[in-house]
N, C-alpha and C positions, 0 to 999 in steps of 0.2 A: 735759627732761621735767619736768612739773609735779607736785610732790609734795603740794600742798594743793589740794583741790578743794571747792567749795561744796556744800551739801546739794542744790541744784538740779542740779548736775553729777553728783552721786552718783546721784540719781534717774534721770537720763538714761541712766546706765550700767546701772542695775538694771532699769528699766522693760521692756526687751525680753525679759528672761529671768525675768519674774515667776512663770511657771509652775514653774520649777525651785525657786524659793524657797518657794512655797506647798506644793508636794509634799513638800519636805524638812521643813518645819516641821510639817505634818500627820503625817507618818510618824514624826518625832521624838516628837511628843506621844503617838502610839499606843505607841511603844516605851517611853516613860516610864511610861505607865499599865501596860503589861505588866511593866515592872520593879517597879512597886509591888505588883502582884498576886503576882509570883513571890517578891519579898522576899529576894533572895539575900544581902544584906548586913545586913538587920535595921535599917536606918536609912532612913526614908522619902525623905529628900532624896537620899541616895547611890543608893538603888535607882532612883528616878525619873531621876536624872542618867545613871546607867549605861545604863538601857534606852533613853533618848533618844539618848545618844551612840553606842551600838552601831548604831542604825538611821539615823544621819545620812547616811552615805555611800550606803547602799541607797536612801534617800529622794532623794538627789541623782541617782542613776541613774534612778529612776522619773520624776523631774521632767524629766530630760534626754530620756527617751523621749517623754514628753508634749509637750515643746517641739518635738522633731523631727517628731512626728506631726501637729501642729496649726499651728505657725508657718511662715510663708512665708520668714522670715529664716534665714540660715545661721548656724551656730555661729561661723563665721569672722568674721561681722559683729560679734560680741560676745565675741571670744576672750579679752580681758583679764578682763572680769567673770566669764565662764564658768570660766576657769582659776583665778582667785582664789577663787571660791566652791567649786569642786571641791577645791582644795588644802586649804581650811579644813575641808570636810566629811570628807575623807580623814584629815586630822590628828586631828580630834575622835574619829572612830571608832577610829583606831589608839591614841590615848592612853587610851581607855576600857579597853583591855586591858593597858596598861603601867603605869598609875597604881595604886599599892597601896591599892585601895579597902577591902579587908578590914581592913587595918591601921588605916586612917582610921576605919572604923566602930567598931572595937574601942576606939580611943582616945577617941572621942566617948562611947561607952557607959561607959568607965572614968571619964570626967570627970563624969558625972552622979552 
């Protein structure tokens, strides 16, 4: 198995599932803006990050549904990239709830 792939090879892996990435990124951005508006932690970066991270996996699901409704290719044709991106999205959403963001926010405010 090849562990190092060129940027061109990376693009060839990602190109078929671009809809999943676009939907995930757009929904992350909406989540980040929502996090800023809600302001749960009182620090703009942490609020934006938390909102985006929480909606990462739902964005992946929406992107997958978009992919399946429009694309003629099967997920099985791109299983490696699909699984890798799905695992990253699930991990990010999970970590959003596990990282002690309230404590981080308090430490940042104390340092000011």
